[in-house]
BASEPA-270482 format. One record per residue: residue number from 1; residue in three letters; x, y, z of N, C-alpha, C in turn. Coordinates in pm, whole numbers. Layout:
<sites>
+-----+--------+--------+--------+--------+--------+--------+--------+--------+--------+--------+
! num ! residu !    n.u !    n.v !    n.w !   ca.u !   ca.v !   ca.w !    c.u !    c.v !    c.w !
+-----+--------+--------+--------+--------+--------+--------+--------+--------+--------+--------+
! NUM !    ALA !      X !      Y !      Z !      X !      Y !      Z !      X !      Y !      Z !
...
+-----+--------+--------+--------+--------+--------+--------+--------+--------+--------+--------+
</sites>
This chain:
<sites>
+-----+--------+--------+--------+--------+--------+--------+--------+--------+--------+--------+
! num ! residu !    n.u !    n.v !    n.w !   ca.u !   ca.v !   ca.w !    c.u !    c.v !    c.w !
+-----+--------+--------+--------+--------+--------+--------+--------+--------+--------+--------+
!   1 !    UNK !  -4230 !   8620 ! -11070 !  -4029 !   8653 ! -11079 !  -3976 !   8631 ! -10952 !
!   2 !    UNK !  -3884 !   8579 ! -10954 !  -3768 !   8552 ! -10821 !  -3729 !   8682 ! -10760 !
!   3 !    UNK !  -3672 !   8707 ! -10700 !  -3615 !   8851 ! -10626 !  -3478 !   8870 ! -10736 !
!   4 !    UNK !  -3427 !   8777 ! -10767 !  -3297 !   8799 ! -10857 !  -3377 !   8922 ! -10975 !
!   5 !    UNK !  -3344 !   9007 ! -11043 !  -3381 !   9092 ! -11110 !  -3286 !   9032 ! -11270 !
!   6 !    UNK !  -3387 !   9059 ! -11348 !  -3340 !   9012 ! -11492 !  -3234 !   9122 ! -11509 !
!   7 !    UNK !  -3152 !   9085 ! -11609 !  -3077 !   9153 ! -11652 !  -3087 !   9171 ! -11854 !
!   8 !    UNK !  -3140 !   9302 ! -11861 !  -3149 !   9320 ! -12002 !  -3023 !   9421 ! -12047 !
!   9 !    UNK !  -3001 !   9384 ! -12162 !  -2875 !   9462 ! -12223 !  -2945 !   9532 ! -12315 !
!  10 !    UNK !  -2936 !   9716 ! -12314 !  -3004 !   9732 ! -12398 !  -2869 !   9845 ! -12510 !
!  11 !    UNK !  -2890 !   9817 ! -12668 !  -2806 !   9853 ! -12734 !  -2873 !   9971 ! -12846 !
!  12 !    UNK !  -2795 !  10067 ! -12829 !  -2861 !  10149 ! -12916 !  -2755 !  10322 ! -12952 !
!  13 !    UNK !  -2757 !  10319 ! -13039 !  -2637 !  10420 ! -13084 !  -2665 !  10593 ! -13047 !
!  14 !    UNK !  -2792 !  10565 ! -13036 !  -2841 !  10720 ! -12953 !  -2860 !  10732 ! -12764 !
!  15 !    UNK !  -2766 !  10827 ! -12729 !  -2711 !  10828 ! -12631 !  -2862 !  10845 ! -12546 !
!  16 !    UNK !  -2937 !  10945 ! -12559 !  -3081 !  11003 ! -12503 !  -3162 !  10878 ! -12488 !
!  17 !    UNK !  -3154 !  10792 ! -12549 !  -3226 !  10667 ! -12606 !  -3185 !  10553 ! -12461 !
!  18 !    UNK !  -3035 !  10518 ! -12492 !  -2991 !  10484 ! -12368 !  -3019 !  10511 ! -12227 !
!  19 !    UNK !  -3041 !  10660 ! -12215 !  -3038 !  10702 ! -12085 !  -3241 !  10695 ! -12072 !
!  20 !    UNK !  -3263 !  10719 ! -12170 !  -3470 !  10656 ! -12124 !  -3497 !  10536 ! -12104 !
!  21 !    UNK !  -3434 !  10453 ! -12154 !  -3413 !  10334 ! -12115 !  -3406 !  10287 ! -12002 !
!  22 !    UNK !  -3269 !  10323 ! -11949 !  -3218 !  10286 ! -11817 !  -3314 !  10390 ! -11697 !
!  23 !    UNK !  -3378 !  10496 ! -11743 !  -3462 !  10571 ! -11633 !  -3568 !  10452 ! -11641 !
!  24 !    UNK !  -3671 !  10480 ! -11732 !  -3781 !  10382 ! -11729 !  -3754 !  10249 ! -11644 !
!  25 !    UNK !  -3681 !  10160 ! -11717 !  -3675 !  10022 ! -11646 !  -3561 !   9951 ! -11507 !
!  26 !    UNK !  -3471 !  10076 ! -11457 !  -3386 !  10030 ! -11400 !  -3428 !   9996 ! -11246 !
!  27 !    UNK !  -3522 !  10039 ! -11186 !  -3618 !  10014 ! -11086 !  -3621 !   9843 ! -11043 !
!  28 !    UNK !  -3723 !   9819 ! -11199 !  -3713 !   9656 ! -11204 !  -3657 !   9550 ! -11302 !
!  29 !    UNK !  -3568 !   9599 ! -11370 !  -3503 !   9514 ! -11407 !  -3320 !   9599 ! -11376 !
!  30 !    UNK !  -3217 !   9462 ! -11394 !  -3103 !   9518 ! -11389 !  -3017 !   9532 ! -11537 !
!  31 !    UNK !  -3048 !   9696 ! -11555 !  -3005 !   9728 ! -11700 !  -2875 !   9753 ! -11728 !
!  32 !    UNK !  -2868 !   9706 ! -11825 !  -2705 !   9732 ! -11885 !  -2739 !   9809 ! -12006 !
!  33 !    UNK !  -2648 !   9938 ! -12023 !  -2669 !   9957 ! -12183 !  -2524 !   9989 ! -12271 !
!  34 !    UNK !  -2531 !   9971 ! -12416 !  -2377 !   9965 ! -12475 !  -2457 !  10061 ! -12580 !
!  35 !    UNK !  -2360 !  10149 ! -12640 !  -2371 !  10252 ! -12723 !  -2348 !  10198 ! -12885 !
!  36 !    UNK !  -2303 !  10066 ! -12905 !  -2238 !   9994 ! -12997 !  -2234 !   9822 ! -13017 !
!  37 !    UNK !  -2251 !   9796 ! -13106 !  -2215 !   9630 ! -13062 !  -2094 !   9598 ! -13024 !
!  38 !    UNK !  -2006 !   9670 ! -13069 !  -1912 !   9623 ! -13030 !  -1886 !   9664 ! -12851 !
!  39 !    UNK !  -1928 !   9774 ! -12819 !  -1951 !   9751 ! -12671 !  -2038 !   9655 ! -12612 !
!  40 !    UNK !  -2145 !   9624 ! -12678 !  -2240 !   9497 ! -12630 !  -2145 !   9388 ! -12624 !
!  41 !    UNK !  -2078 !   9351 ! -12702 !  -1999 !   9219 ! -12720 !  -1870 !   9242 ! -12593 !
!  42 !    UNK !  -1835 !   9340 ! -12547 !  -1776 !   9364 ! -12465 !  -1841 !   9318 ! -12303 !
!  43 !    UNK !  -1946 !   9372 ! -12288 !  -2037 !   9366 ! -12173 !  -2110 !   9177 ! -12174 !
!  44 !    UNK !  -2119 !   9133 ! -12303 !  -2153 !   9019 ! -12254 !  -2040 !   8893 ! -12206 !
!  45 !    UNK !  -1947 !   8956 ! -12247 !  -1800 !   8833 ! -12235 !  -1795 !   8886 ! -12073 !
!  46 !    UNK !  -1841 !   8981 ! -12006 !  -1851 !   9006 ! -11840 !  -1963 !   8985 ! -11814 !
!  47 !    UNK !  -2069 !   8980 ! -11849 !  -2164 !   8979 ! -11751 !  -2284 !   8863 ! -11835 !
!  48 !    UNK !  -2352 !   8738 ! -11736 !  -2458 !   8707 ! -11793 !  -2572 !   8798 ! -11809 !
!  49 !    UNK !  -2619 !   8752 ! -11908 !  -2752 !   8838 ! -12003 !  -2878 !   8784 ! -12027 !
!  50 !    UNK !  -2995 !   8802 ! -11991 !  -3098 !   8714 ! -11996 !  -3208 !   8748 ! -12103 !
!  51 !    UNK !  -3209 !   8881 ! -12166 !  -3280 !   8946 ! -12249 !  -3183 !   9056 ! -12324 !
!  52 !    UNK !  -3166 !   9044 ! -12468 !  -3113 !   9134 ! -12537 !  -3203 !   9254 ! -12626 !
!  53 !    UNK !  -3247 !   9416 ! -12566 !  -3308 !   9492 ! -12663 !  -3211 !   9552 ! -12772 !
!  54 !    UNK !  -3207 !   9561 ! -12911 !  -3156 !   9646 ! -12974 !  -3183 !   9714 ! -13045 !
!  55 !    UNK !  -3128 !   9808 ! -13099 !  -3174 !   9916 ! -13222 !  -3116 !   9873 ! -13332 !
!  56 !    UNK !  -3200 !   9845 ! -13465 !  -3131 !   9802 ! -13612 !  -3078 !   9908 ! -13679 !
!  57 !    UNK !  -3106 !  10036 ! -13664 !  -2982 !  10129 ! -13819 !  -2895 !  10171 ! -13665 !
!  58 !    UNK !  -2784 !  10122 ! -13644 !  -2668 !  10151 ! -13583 !  -2558 !  10175 ! -13666 !
!  59 !    UNK !  -2462 !  10275 ! -13680 !  -2306 !  10318 ! -13769 !  -2249 !  10189 ! -13783 !
!  60 !    UNK !  -2150 !  10100 ! -13723 !  -2085 !  10010 ! -13761 !  -2183 !   9886 ! -13768 !
!  61 !    UNK !  -2251 !   9853 ! -13699 !  -2306 !   9717 ! -13696 !  -2455 !   9764 ! -13682 !
!  62 !    UNK !  -2523 !   9690 ! -13768 !  -2653 !   9701 ! -13717 !  -2707 !   9606 ! -13612 !
!  63 !    UNK !  -2834 !   9614 ! -13590 !  -2908 !   9529 ! -13483 !  -2872 !   9364 ! -13530 !
!  64 !    UNK !  -2932 !   9354 ! -13624 !  -2963 !   9212 ! -13684 !  -2777 !   9149 ! -13685 !
!  65 !    UNK !  -2710 !   9244 ! -13780 !  -2564 !   9177 ! -13769 !  -2508 !   9167 ! -13612 !
!  66 !    UNK !  -2545 !   9232 ! -13550 !  -2507 !   9218 ! -13378 !  -2570 !   9091 ! -13322 !
!  67 !    UNK !  -2727 !   9055 ! -13353 !  -2743 !   8954 ! -13347 !  -2706 !   8793 ! -13376 !
!  68 !    UNK !  -2695 !   8829 ! -13491 !  -2619 !   8750 ! -13595 !  -2451 !   8691 ! -13532 !
!  69 !    UNK !  -2399 !   8800 ! -13494 !  -2240 !   8762 ! -13440 !  -2241 !   8691 ! -13314 !
!  70 !    UNK !  -2369 !   8720 ! -13223 !  -2353 !   8678 ! -13120 !  -2410 !   8531 ! -13078 !
!  71 !    UNK !  -2480 !   8495 ! -13207 !  -2532 !   8351 ! -13168 !  -2472 !   8227 ! -13129 !
!  72 !    UNK !  -2369 !   8209 ! -13175 !  -2280 !   8113 ! -13151 !  -2227 !   8117 ! -13012 !
!  73 !    UNK !  -2179 !   8202 ! -12952 !  -2103 !   8205 ! -12854 !  -2223 !   8229 ! -12756 !
!  74 !    UNK !  -2328 !   8327 ! -12755 !  -2446 !   8355 ! -12609 !  -2557 !   8329 ! -12679 !
!  75 !    UNK !  -2587 !   8194 ! -12707 !  -2717 !   8152 ! -12809 !  -2849 !   8207 ! -12663 !
!  76 !    UNK !  -2798 !   8192 ! -12564 !  -2918 !   8187 ! -12452 !  -3017 !   8309 ! -12432 !
!  77 !    UNK !  -2971 !   8433 ! -12412 !  -2998 !   8560 ! -12432 !  -3118 !   8539 ! -12533 !
!  78 !    UNK !  -3277 !   8569 ! -12481 !  -3383 !   8600 ! -12604 !  -3343 !   8765 ! -12632 !
!  79 !    UNK !  -3364 !   8789 ! -12779 !  -3350 !   8899 ! -12839 !  -3470 !   8991 ! -12882 !
!  80 !    UNK !  -3496 !   9109 ! -12856 !  -3561 !   9191 ! -12972 !  -3501 !   9261 ! -13029 !
!  81 !    UNK !  -3584 !   9339 ! -13137 !  -3519 !   9403 ! -13229 !  -3614 !   9540 ! -13204 !
!  82 !    UNK !  -3552 !   9660 ! -13211 !  -3670 !   9779 ! -13223 !  -3598 !   9856 ! -13310 !
!  83 !    UNK !  -3668 !   9915 ! -13428 !  -3620 !  10000 ! -13503 !  -3742 !  10112 ! -13535 !
!  84 !    UNK !  -3669 !  10229 ! -13584 !  -3770 !  10324 ! -13580 !  -3846 !  10347 ! -13757 !
!  85 !    UNK !  -3759 !  10219 ! -13838 !  -3814 !  10249 ! -14004 !  -3890 !  10141 ! -14001 !
!  86 !    UNK !  -4010 !  10165 ! -14073 !  -4056 !  10060 ! -14118 !  -3987 !   9958 ! -14271 !
!  87 !    UNK !  -3896 !   9898 ! -14200 !  -3806 !   9813 ! -14277 !  -3842 !   9656 ! -14270 !
!  88 !    UNK !  -3924 !   9631 ! -14368 !  -3951 !   9497 ! -14376 !  -3822 !   9366 ! -14390 !
!  89 !    UNK !  -3728 !   9429 ! -14459 !  -3617 !   9343 ! -14474 !  -3551 !   9330 ! -14335 !
!  90 !    UNK !  -3519 !   9431 ! -14283 !  -3463 !   9432 ! -14148 !  -3525 !   9320 ! -14072 !
!  91 !    UNK !  -3657 !   9339 ! -14047 !  -3733 !   9219 ! -13975 !  -3692 !   9072 ! -14004 !
!  92 !    UNK !  -3679 !   9090 ! -14167 !  -3690 !   8944 ! -14193 !  -3585 !   8910 ! -14143 !
!  93 !    UNK !  -3469 !   8936 ! -14218 !  -3331 !   8944 ! -14131 !  -3308 !   8894 ! -14034 !
!  94 !    UNK !  -3369 !   9001 ! -13937 !  -3400 !   8926 ! -13765 !  -3420 !   8835 ! -13744 !
!  95 !    UNK !  -3534 !   8792 ! -13811 !  -3600 !   8640 ! -13762 !  -3507 !   8572 ! -13832 !
!  96 !    UNK !  -3458 !   8550 ! -13926 !  -3347 !   8477 ! -14013 !  -3209 !   8450 ! -13984 !
!  97 !    UNK !  -3168 !   8551 ! -13950 !  -3016 !   8551 ! -13918 !  -3021 !   8560 ! -13771 !
!  98 !    UNK !  -3088 !   8656 ! -13692 !  -3055 !   8727 ! -13573 !  -3162 !   8622 ! -13451 !
!  99 !    UNK !  -3255 !   8550 ! -13553 !  -3281 !   8415 ! -13403 !  -3352 !   8545 ! -13303 !
! 100 !    UNK !  -3454 !   8644 ! -13368 !  -3523 !   8716 ! -13265 !  -3645 !   8687 ! -13213 !
! 101 !    UNK !  -3664 !   8718 ! -13095 !  -3801 !   8677 ! -13014 !  -3907 !   8764 ! -13060 !
! 102 !    UNK !  -3888 !   8886 ! -13067 !  -3989 !   8946 ! -13092 !  -3919 !   9104 ! -13183 !
! 103 !    UNK !  -4052 !   9138 ! -13268 !  -3968 !   9312 ! -13304 !  -4099 !   9434 ! -13286 !
! 104 !    UNK !  -4042 !   9506 ! -13231 !  -4106 !   9616 ! -13179 !  -4080 !   9759 ! -13256 !
! 105 !    UNK !  -4147 !   9825 ! -13276 !  -4124 !  10015 ! -13368 !  -4111 !  10084 ! -13252 !
! 106 !    UNK !  -4000 !  10190 ! -13311 !  -3930 !  10275 ! -13215 !  -4014 !  10422 ! -13264 !
! 107 !    UNK !  -4061 !  10499 ! -13206 !  -4025 !  10484 ! -13044 !  -4082 !  10378 ! -12932 !
! 108 !    UNK !  -4065 !  10347 ! -12877 !  -4118 !  10199 ! -12804 !  -4218 !  10295 ! -12698 !
! 109 !    UNK !  -4298 !  10192 ! -12652 !  -4394 !  10173 ! -12608 !  -4376 !  10120 ! -12429 !
! 110 !    UNK !  -4384 !  10222 ! -12351 !  -4301 !  10121 ! -12245 !  -4395 !  10028 ! -12182 !
! 111 !    UNK !  -4557 !  10022 ! -12185 !  -4591 !   9895 ! -12141 !  -4588 !   9786 ! -12228 !
! 112 !    UNK !  -4598 !   9823 ! -12368 !  -4534 !   9698 ! -12481 !  -4445 !   9633 ! -12464 !
! 113 !    UNK !  -4334 !   9750 ! -12404 !  -4177 !   9703 ! -12442 !  -4144 !   9624 ! -12311 !
! 114 !    UNK !  -4243 !   9664 ! -12162 !  -4203 !   9579 ! -12047 !  -4262 !   9401 ! -12083 !
! 115 !    UNK !  -4361 !   9445 ! -12105 !  -4494 !   9286 ! -12130 !  -4375 !   9207 ! -12223 !
! 116 !    UNK !  -4318 !   9275 ! -12315 !  -4235 !   9203 ! -12409 !  -4118 !   9140 ! -12336 !
! 117 !    UNK !  -4050 !   9218 ! -12287 !  -3928 !   9162 ! -12202 !  -3938 !   9056 ! -12076 !
! 118 !    UNK !  -4100 !   9076 ! -12068 !  -4123 !   8965 ! -11941 !  -4160 !   8828 ! -12024 !
! 119 !    UNK !  -4236 !   8837 ! -12146 !  -4238 !   8743 ! -12217 !  -4125 !   8709 ! -12232 !
! 120 !    UNK !  -4032 !   8768 ! -12280 !  -3892 !   8662 ! -12338 !  -3809 !   8649 ! -12219 !
! 121 !    UNK !  -3823 !   8667 ! -12110 !  -3730 !   8616 ! -11980 !  -3831 !   8481 ! -11981 !
! 122 !    UNK !  -3959 !   8453 ! -11959 !  -4002 !   8365 ! -11947 !  -3983 !   8246 ! -12088 !
! 123 !    UNK !  -3961 !   8287 ! -12158 !  -3911 !   8205 ! -12294 !  -3762 !   8171 ! -12228 !
! 124 !    UNK !  -3691 !   8247 ! -12242 !  -3547 !   8227 ! -12138 !  -3547 !   8124 ! -12053 !
! 125 !    UNK !  -3641 !   8117 ! -11961 !  -3640 !   8030 ! -11849 !  -3654 !   7915 ! -11883 !
! 126 !    UNK !  -3762 !   7895 ! -11994 !  -3817 !   7766 ! -12081 !  -3704 !   7733 ! -12125 !
! 127 !    UNK !  -3630 !   7810 ! -12201 !  -3539 !   7726 ! -12277 !  -3397 !   7673 ! -12198 !
! 128 !    UNK !  -3384 !   7735 ! -12063 !  -3300 !   7701 ! -11977 !  -3307 !   7575 ! -11932 !
! 129 !    UNK !  -3468 !   7531 ! -11872 !  -3475 !   7449 ! -11828 !  -3501 !   7322 ! -11913 !
! 130 !    UNK !  -3487 !   7355 ! -12023 !  -3484 !   7266 ! -12144 !  -3317 !   7185 ! -12156 !
! 131 !    UNK !  -3280 !   7309 ! -12186 !  -3115 !   7280 ! -12169 !  -3070 !   7192 ! -12063 !
! 132 !    UNK !  -3125 !   7160 ! -11979 !  -3045 !   7135 ! -11834 !  -3115 !   6991 ! -11833 !
! 133 !    UNK !  -3250 !   6985 ! -11881 !  -3304 !   6868 ! -11843 !  -3270 !   6757 ! -12001 !
! 134 !    UNK !  -3237 !   6833 ! -12110 !  -3156 !   6749 ! -12223 !  -3007 !   6700 ! -12160 !
! 135 !    UNK !  -2939 !   6767 ! -12087 !  -2834 !   6730 ! -11983 !  -2858 !   6635 ! -11904 !
! 136 !    UNK !  -2890 !   6658 ! -11821 !  -2945 !   6555 ! -11720 !  -3017 !   6403 ! -11819 !
! 137 !    UNK !  -3046 !   6400 ! -11873 !  -3112 !   6317 ! -11978 !  -2953 !   6225 ! -12058 !
! 138 !    UNK !  -2905 !   6308 ! -12121 !  -2771 !   6244 ! -12220 !  -2673 !   6178 ! -12089 !
! 139 !    UNK !  -2692 !   6230 ! -11976 !  -2596 !   6194 ! -11844 !  -2610 !   6076 ! -11783 !
! 140 !    UNK !  -2791 !   6047 ! -11785 !  -2847 !   5922 ! -11732 !  -2861 !   5827 ! -11860 !
! 141 !    UNK !  -2844 !   5867 ! -11955 !  -2796 !   5775 ! -12076 !  -2694 !   5695 ! -12087 !
! 142 !    UNK !  -2584 !   5817 ! -12083 !  -2485 !   5752 ! -12053 !  -2455 !   5646 ! -11959 !
! 143 !    UNK !  -2480 !   5703 ! -11854 !  -2481 !   5565 ! -11751 !  -2549 !   5459 ! -11766 !
! 144 !    UNK !  -2671 !   5477 ! -11845 !  -2722 !   5321 ! -11837 !  -2655 !   5212 ! -11939 !
! 145 !    UNK !  -2608 !   5336 ! -12029 !  -2518 !   5277 ! -12175 !  -2396 !   5194 ! -12107 !
! 146 !    UNK !  -2323 !   5266 ! -12006 !  -2220 !   5197 ! -11921 !  -2292 !   5067 ! -11877 !
! 147 !    UNK !  -2391 !   5099 ! -11800 !  -2410 !   4970 ! -11716 !  -2440 !   4848 ! -11779 !
! 148 !    UNK !  -2507 !   4918 ! -11914 !  -2538 !   4773 ! -12008 !  -2443 !   4689 ! -12067 !
! 149 !    UNK !  -2283 !   4806 ! -12074 !  -2184 !   4742 ! -12126 !  -2132 !   4616 ! -12009 !
! 150 !    UNK !  -2114 !   4692 ! -11894 !  -2042 !   4617 ! -11809 !  -2142 !   4489 ! -11759 !
! 151 !    UNK !  -2299 !   4511 ! -11794 !  -2352 !   4367 ! -11758 !  -2333 !   4269 ! -11886 !
! 152 !    UNK !  -2291 !   4343 ! -11992 !  -2280 !   4235 ! -12080 !  -2165 !   4177 ! -12095 !
! 153 !    UNK !  -2055 !   4219 ! -12034 !  -1912 !   4186 ! -12076 !  -1911 !   4084 ! -11899 !
! 154 !    UNK !  -1955 !   4059 ! -11829 !  -1990 !   3990 ! -11714 !  -2069 !   3845 ! -11726 !
+-----+--------+--------+--------+--------+--------+--------+--------+--------+--------+--------+
</sites>
C-alpha cells in the first residue's frame, strides 16, 4: 500500500456504530462517516472515496437504495454492504442493483472487515488502471484513424 491512506466512507444511522468504526480504523484509513444516505451524498460530492461501507437498514434510504443512487455519478468506489438482519432479498438487491463488492453481517468483525476493505481497494486500483488503459487505447486508436485518413487523402 502506498503512503496515501485509503479513503473509506462509512454510512450508518446509528451514531455509536459511526464512532466505533472511526475509532477502530482511523489510524489505518482516512475515515469519513455519514449518518444517512443524504449526508453520504454530500460527502461524495466534496471528497474522492475509494471504498464505501454502508448499513442496509436505515430510515429514509436503505443501503441498497443509497448504493443504487450513486452508481451513475460515482461508479468507481467499491461497495460493501453491512446488515444485522439475515435478509436475503437485501443481499440479492445489493448485488443486482447496488453492484456491491462484498456483503458482511453486523456486528462486523474487525479483521474480516479490514481484510474486505483491503481487497476492495485492490479491486478499485485494478478498475482505475483498466479505465486509464482504455482511455489511452481510445486516444491511440483515434490518432491512428486520423493518420490513416491523412494518408488516404494524400
